[in-house]
ROVOGU-916665 format. One record per atom (N, C-alpha, C): x, z, y; residue in three letters. Coordinates in steps of 0.02 Angstrom, whole numbers, plus 50000, padded with zeros to 5 digits. Layout:
% residues N
XZYALA/...
***
This chain:
% residues 278
502965013352284MET/503205006452292MET/502945002252234MET/502664996552250LEU/502404992152198LEU/502974988952160LEU/502894988652095ARG/503394985452053ARG/503324977852059ARG/503894974352057LYS/503874967152064LYS/503494963952005LYS/502984960052018PRO/502584957151964PRO/502964951751926PRO/502724950451867VAL/503034945451823VAL/502694938751835VAL/503074933551849ILE/502804926851858ILE/503094922451804ILE/502684919251767ARG/502904914551716ARG/502704907551737ARG/503134902751724LYS/503014895851744LYS/502804891751684LYS/502304887551696PHE/502044883251643PHE/502104876051666PHE/502224871551621ARG/502184864451633ARG/501584861451597ARG/501184865451566ASN/500624863051527ASN/499984865051563ASN/499624860251590LEU/499014861751627LEU/498484864851583LEU/498484863151518GLU/497974865751473GLU/498024873351467GLU/498634876051469ILE/498724883251465ILE/498414886651526ILE/498504883751586ILE/498204886651646ILE/497454886551642ILE/497174881151617LYS/496444880751611LYS/496174886151564LYS/496524887251509ARG/496294892251460ARG/496334899251490ARG/496844900651531ASN/496894907051565ASN/496304908051612ASN/496154902851651ILE/495604903351700ILE/494944904251664ILE/494844900551608MET/494224901251571MET/494144908351544MET/494694911351522PHE/494664918151496PHE/494464923151551PHE/494754922351610ILE/494604927051665ILE/493884926251687ILE/493644920151692THR/492954919051713THR/492464921851662THR/492644921851598ARG/492214924651547ARG/492164932151553ARG/492714935451573TYR/492714942651580TYR/492414944951647TYR/492554941351701LEU/492374943651767LEU/491744940451795LEU/491554934751767GLY/490964931251793GLY/491164926151844GLY/490854920351843LYS/491044914951888LYS/490904916751960LYS/490394920851973ASN/490224922452042ASN/490734926952075ASN/491144930352036GLN/491634934952064GLN/492274931452085GLN/492344925152069LEU/492954921452085LEU/492814916452141LEU/493314915452181ARG/493254910252232ARG/493314903352199ARG/493164898252237LYS/493194891552209LYS/493904889652190LYS/494384891952230ARG/495084890352216ARG/495404896552187ARG/495514896452122ILE/495804902452090ILE/496564902552098ILE/496864896852113LEU/497584896452125LEU/497704893952196LEU/498264895852229PRO/498404893352296PRO/498434885752297PRO/498294882952355SER/498264875652361SER/498944872552349SER/499494876252363SER/500164873452353SER/500314872352280SER/499924875352234GLN/500054874552163GLN/499604869452131GLN/499244865552170LYS/498764860952141LYS/499084854452117LYS/499734853552131LYS/500064847452107LYS/500204847852032LYS/500224853852005PHE/500304855051933PHE/500984852551907PHE/501474851351952SER/502144849551927SER/502454855651892SER/502414861451926ILE/502614867751895ILE/502064872751912ILE/501634874351864MET/501074878851876MET/501324886051869MET/501084890451913GLN/501244897451909GLN/500604901451901GLN/500634906551858PHE/500054910751848PHE/500284917951839PHE/499954922551871SER/500144929551868SER/499884932751804SER/500334935851766ILE/500134939851709ILE/499994946851734ILE/499364948851736ALA/499164955051769ALA/499334961051727ALA/499424966651761SER/499494973151728SER/499244978451776SER/499104984551754PRO/498804989551797PRO/499204991051860PRO/499874990251858TYR/500274992151917TYR/500334986551968TYR/500104980551954ASN/500174975152004ASN/499494972052020ASN/498974976152023THR/498314973552041THR/498314970852112THR/498734973952155PHE/498764971452224PHE/499014964252225PHE/499534962852185PHE/499794956052183PHE/499284951252154PHE/498914953552103LEU/498404949252074LEU/497864947652125LEU/497694952552166LYS/497204951252219LYS/497464946252269LYS/498104946952287LYS/498394942352336LYS/498494935452308LYS/498694934952244GLN/498834928452214GLN/498204924552199GLN/497704927752170CYS/497104924252149CYS/496514925152197CYS/496604929352249LYS/496094930252301LYS/495424932552272LYS/495444938352239TRP/494824940952212TRP/494364943352269TRP/493704942952260LYS/493234945452308LYS/493104952952298LYS/493064954952236ASN/492874961852222ASN/493364964752173ASN/493794969452196MET/494304972352153MET/494024977852108MET/493434980252122SER/493164985752083SER/493024983852011SER/492934977351998ILE/492764975251930ILE/493384974551886ILE/493974975151917LEU/494594974451878LEU/494764981151846LEU/494484982551790SER/494624988751755SER/495274988151716SER/495534993851695ASP/496154993751656ASP/496074989951591ASP/495484990351561ILE/495374986751498ILE/495414979351508ILE/495104977051562CYS/495114969851576CYS/495814967351590CYS/496194971251630LEU/496874969251647LEU/497304969051584LEU/497214973851540SER/497594973951477SER/497434967851434SER/496804966051431GLN/496604960251392GLN/496894953851421GLN/496904953351488ILE/497194947451520ILE/497934946951503ILE/498284952651505ARG/499004952551491ARG/499144950451419ARG/498764953151372ILE/498864951451301ILE/498714944151289ILE/498164941751318PHE/497964934851308PHE/498484930051337PHE/498724931651398SER/499204927251431SER/499864927051394SER/500094932951370ASN/500724933151333ASN/500684929251268ASN/500114929451235SER/500034925651173SER/500064918151187SER/499794916051245LEU/499824908951263LEU/500544906951279LEU/500894911451313VAL/501594909851329VAL/502004909051266VAL/501934913651219ASN/502324913351157ASN/502164907151116ASN/501524905351114SER/501334899351076SER/501594893151109SER/501604892951176ALA/501854887051211ALA/502604886251201ALA/502964891851205VAL/503694891551196VAL/503874889451126VAL/503524892251076SER/503684890651006SER/503514883450989SER/502994880651022SER/502814873751007SER/503284868851042SER/503544870751101ASN/503984866151138ASN/504684866151108ASN/504934871851086LYS/505594872351057LYS/505544871450981LYS/505604865450959THR/505564864150888THR/506194866550853THR/506164867250788SER/506724869750750SER/507234864250741SER/507714863950788LEU/508244858950785LEU/508854862050753LEU/509204858050713LYS/509804860450679LYS/510304854850674LYS/510914856150697ALA/511434851050695ALA/511754850750626ALA/512064844950612ARG/512424844250549ARG/513014849050547ARG/513134851950490SER/513694856650483SER/514284852950453SER/514704850250497GLY/515304846850474GLY/515874851750461GLY/516404849550430PRO/516984853950418PRO/517324855950482PRO/517644861650481SER/518004864150540SER/518644860250550SER/518844859550614ARG/519474856150630ARG/520034861050647ARG/519914867550642LEU/520384872450669LEU/520904874750619LEU/520734875050554GLY/521204878050507GLY/521204885650515GLY/521764888850497TYR/521804896150505TYR/522494898050531TYR/522534904150557SER/523144906650590SER/523644909250538SER/524284910450558PRO/524764913450511PRO/524544920250484PRO/524214924150526TRP/523974930750503TRP/523444929950448TRP/523004925150455ILE/522494923950403ILE/522824921450339ILE/523344917250347ALA/523694914850287ALA/524024920650250ALA/524294925450288PHE/524594931350257PHE/524054935650223PHE/523474936350255LEU/522934940350225LEU/522674937150161LEU/522634930550160LYS/522404927050100LYS/522854928850040LYS/523494928850053GLU/523964930549999GLU/523914937849978GLU/523824942250027ARG/523774949350013ARG/523154951049972ARG/522584947949990PHE/521964949649955PHE/521954946949883PHE/522384942049868LYS/522414939549800LYS/522744944549753LYS/523254948149779ASN/523664952449736ASN/523564959949747ASN/523344962049807ALA/523304969149823ALA/522714972449788ALA/522774978949777LEU/522244982949746LEU/521984987949797LEU/521344989649790GLY/521044994549835GLY/520444991549871GLY/520164995549916THR/519584993249954THR/519814988350008THR/519364984150032PRO/519554979450086PRO/519834982950147PRO/519554988850165LYS/519804992450223LYS/520524994750212LYS/520674997250152GLU/521344999550137GLU/521844993750136GLU/521634988050106ILE/522074982250103ILE/522214979650173ILE/521704979550216LEU/521794977050284LEU/522274981450323LEU/522214987950317LYS/522654992550353LYS/523374991850328LYS/523454991650263GLU/524124990850234GLU/524434984150253GLU/524034978850252SER/524284972250271SER/524494971950343SER/524134975450387SER/524314975550457SER/524994978850468SER/525114984350433ASP/525764987750439ASP/526324983350412ASP/526204979850357ILE/526724975550328ILE/526864969650375ILE/526334966850403TRP/526404961050448TRP/526824962750509TRP/526744968650535LYS/527124970650594LYS/527864971550578LYS/528014973050516SER/528714974150497SER/529074967850473SER/528714962250467LEU/529024956050444LEU/529484953150498LEU/530034950150476SER/530494946750522SER/530224939750538SER/530554936550586GLN/530334929850607GLN/530414924850550GLN/530954925550510GLU/531054920950454GLU/530514921850402GLU/530304928050389GLU/529784929350339GLU/529094926750364GLU/528984927150429ARG/528344924750456ARG/528314917150458ARG/528904913850457GLN/528914906650461GLN/528544903450402GLN/528554906650345VAL/528194903950286VAL/527454903350301VAL/527174908450331TYR/526454908450346TYR/526294903950406TYR/526764903150451GLN/526664898350506GLN/526624891250479GLN/527044889750429ASP/527014883150398ASP/526354882050363ASP/526104887250329LEU/525454886750296LEU/524894885650347LEU/524964888950404SER/524454888150457SER/524454881050484SER/525044878250496LEU/525074871350521LEU/524794866450470LEU/524944867550406GLN/524684863150354GLN/523924863650349GLN/523654869650358SER/522924870450356SER/522584866650413SER/522894866550471LYS/522614862850528LYS/522634855350515LYS/523184852950484VAL/523224845850467VAL/522684843950416VAL/522614848150365ASP/522094846850314ASP/521394847050344ASP/521274851850389ALA/520614852450420ALA/520464846350463ALA/520964843950500THR/520864838050542THR/520714831950499THR/521084831250444ARG/520974825550399ARG/520274825850367ARG/520064831850347ALA/519394832550317ALA/518844831050368ALA/518954833050431TYR/518454831650483TYR/518404824150497TYR/518984820850500GLU/518974813550512GLU/518634809850455GLU/518744812050393LEU/518404808850336LEU/517654809950341LEU/517454815850364TRP/516734817150371TRP/516424812850425TRP/516784811950481VAL/516514807850536VAL/516454800650514VAL/516974798050480THR/516954791050459THR/516444789750403THR/516214795150371SER/515684794150320SER/515004793150352SER/514934794650417LEU/514304793650453LEU/514294786750485LEU/513704783850489SER/513624777450523SER/513584778650599SER/513724773450640PRO/513664774250713PRO/512974776650734PRO/512454774350700LYS/511774776550717LYS/511684783950703LYS/511944786350647GLU/511884793450631GLU/512264797750681GLU/512854795350702ILE/513244799150752ILE/512874799350818ILE/512574793750838SER/512204793550901SER/511614798350900SER/511234798350845GLU/510664802950838GLU/510894810250837GLU/511454811550803GLU/511714818350800GLU/511934820750868GLU/512274816550907ASN/512484818450974ASN/511884819651020ASN/511354815751011ARG/510744816851051ARG/510434823551033ARG/510434825250969LEU/510174831750948LEU/510594837450975LEU/511244836650974ARG/511684841950999ARG/511614842951074ARG/511474837551111ASN/511344838251182ASN/510714842451194ASN/510194841451154GLN/509584845351160GLN/509714852751145GLN/510124853951094LEU/510284860951077LEU/510674864351132LEU/511134860751164ARG/511514863651219ARG/511054865251279ARG/510564860851291LYS/510084862151345LYS/509654868351331LYS/509554869851268GLN/509164875751249GLN/509594882151250GLN/510234881451266GLY/510664887351271GLY/511114888651212GLY/511104884151162LYS/511544885051105LYS/512274884051126LYS/512714888351102LYS/513424888051120LYS/513834886051059LYS/514424883451074GLY/514884881451020GLY/514704874950986GLY/514284870851019ILE/514084864450990ILE/514404858851032ILE/514844855051002SER/515184849551037SER/514954842851009SER/515044837651049ARG/514864830951028ARG/515354828450975ARG/515104824050933ILE/515534820950881ILE/515894815050913ILE/516544815150910LYS/516944809550936LYS/517154805050878LYS/516904798950880ASP/517044794250826ASP/517684790350842ASP/518214791050803PRO/518834787350817PRO/518764779850808PRO/518244777650773ARG/518144770450762ARG/517824767050822ARG/517524770950866ARG/517164768050923ARG/517664764850972ARG/517544758650994PRO/518004755351040PRO/518054759051106PRO/518634758651137LYS/518734761651202LYS/518364757651255LYS/518084761151304ARG/517714757751357ARG/518174753351399ARG/517904747951427PRO/518324743451467PRO/518534746751533PRO/519114744751557MET/519374747351620MET/519124743151679MET/519074746251736THR/518874742751798THR/519484739451830THR/519384734751876PRO/519964731651910PRO/520404736851945PRO/520104741851975PHE/520494747052009PHE/520934750851960PHE/520674752351901LEU/521074755951851LEU/521664751651827LEU/521554745151820PHE/522114740751802PHE/522634740651857PHE/522404740951919TYR/522874741151975TYR/523274747651974TYR/522934753251959CYS/523284759651956CYS/523804759751900CYS/523624756851842ALA/524104756451787ALA/524704752151805ALA/524574746651841HIS/525124742351863HIS/525574746051912HIS/525274749851958ALA/525664753452008ALA/526084758951976ALA/525794762551930ARG/526154768151899ARG/526724765751853ARG/526694759551830SER/527234756951789SER/527844755051831SER/527764754951896SER/528324753151940SER/528814758951945SER/529474757651943PRO/529964763151948PRO/529954766652015PRO/529774763052069ASP/529724766152135ASP/528994767352155ASP/528614769952108PHE/527894771052119PHE/527764775752177PHE/528124781352179VAL/527984786452230VAL/528114783752300VAL/528664780252310GLU/528824777752377GLU/528414771552395GLU/528314767052348LYS/527994760652364LYS/527234761052365LYS/526944764752318TYR/526214764752311TYR/525894771352333TYR/526214777052318ALA/525914783552332ALA/526084786252401ALA/526484782852439GLY/526654785252506GLY/527044791752506GLY/527434792852454GLY/527834798952449GLY/527464804952423GLY/526824804252405ALA/526424809952381ALA/526614811652309ALA/526614818052294THR/526784820252226THR/526184823052189THR/525674825352225LYS/525064827852192LYS/524644822052167LYS/524324823052110ALA/523924817752079ALA/523344815652123ALA/523004820552155THR/522434818752198THR/522654814652258THR/523224816552288GLU/523474812752346GLU/523704805752325GLU/523984805152266GLN/524194798552242GLN/523594793952232GLN/523044796652203VAL/522444792652194VAL/522154790552261VAL/522154794952309GLN/521904793252375GLN/522324787652407GLN/522984788052398ALA/523424782852425ALA/523294776152391ALA/523204776252325LEU/523054770052288LEU/522384767152309LEU/521894771452323SER/521234769052344SER/521284765552412SER/521684768352457ARG/521764765152523ARG/522114758452516ARG/522624758052473LYS/522974751652464LYS/522514746552431LYS/522114748752383TRP/521654744152350TRP/521134741352399TRP/520884745652442ALA/520384743452491ALA/520684738552542ALA/521334739152555ALA/521654734752604ALA/521894728152573ALA/521864727452508MET/522104721352476MET/521624715552486MET/521894709452488ARG/521474703452494ARG/521164701852426ARG/520644697752427ASP/520304695852365ASP/520774692052318ASP/521224688052347GLU/521684684252306GLU/522164688952268GLU/522364694352300GLU/522804699152268GLU/522444703152213GLU/521794704252223LYS/521404708052174LYS/521224703852113LYS/521254697152119MET/521004692752067MET/521354693952000MET/521984695552002LYS/522364696751941LYS/522064702551901LYS/521894707851936PHE/521614713751903PHE/520884712751884PHE/520534708651923ILE/519834707151906ILE/519804703151841ILE/520264698451832ASP/520284694551770ASP/520434699151710ASP/520884703851720GLN/521034708551666GLN/520424712751648GLN/520034714651698ALA/519424718551685ALA/518904714451648ALA/518854707951665ILE/518384703551630ILE/518584702851557ILE/519224701851544ASP/519464701451475ASP/519334707951437ASP/519424713551472SER/519314719951440SER/518574720851422SER/518124718551466ARG/517414719051453ARG/517214714651393ARG/517484708651390GLU/517324704251333GLU/517594707151268GLU/518194709951270ARG/518474713051211ARG/518034718851188ARG/517794722851234TYR/517384728651218TYR/516724726551186TYR/516414721351212GLN/515774718951185GLN/515854716451114GLN/516394712751100LYS/516514710251033LYS/516644715950984LYS/517054720751005GLU/517204726350961GLU/516594730750949GLU/516154731350999MET/515544735350991MET/515074731950941MET/515044725350941GLU/514624721850893GLU/514844723250822GLU/515514723350812ILE/515774724950745ILE/515654732250728ILE/515734736550778TYR/515644743750766TYR/514924745450747TYR/514444742250779GLN/513734743750766GLN/513524741650696GLN/513914737250664LYS/513744734850597LYS/514044739250542LYS/514434744250561LEU/514754748550510LEU/514234752650473LEU/
***
């Protein structure tokens, strides 16, 4: 049974040309047909090229339509594979530049167990493994009142971490935050995990639409479920009921909420002008 061949995809036409030039240099131009790639791949939106190896010569013959398979020696196939792999590695390394996000302070703080360990490691003697085992046994024997001390330390650490993070965010300009978020989006697309966008508390809230103002008005009513939601209790069903009522309203009835949306848009634009100057 033939092993499934490896197909690598390229978006760079120059790489395909260099592969073809290499093969023609080894095999001779007369041994190749005029079309070395199938006609369906001539758009070059996503180019495909077979990286040959001794066990998939049949696929290479089918993919590139060789006239004479006798000239495909093991040495030639090995050279094609090495050459193609080197091109793939160079293309990947050139496309994925060394991106690195800013390392801001953590917002998490530490747990009560970590607070207890911090105290133990300051005073205990012995190797880290021995201290950790002894601390685990002591922690399990602590009462709820004794653990409350470390729970308070944990809560305080989270408050301090949040304050430090907010100070770090406010030390950046809006332009720096925008560039940093753009960089973090690129890192997430490359598969990096644990990278979140920076949320600037100074940034103005986006304006609301007329429908959202209508929803806020409806939900403020004491008889919201019966009058606006049609007796529905689920959030999705309530939104659907509000959408139907909004669609059935006359333009004169909607005007109140449209004016509120216009004021909200003007407020947002003014606040954004001030924010961009920070």
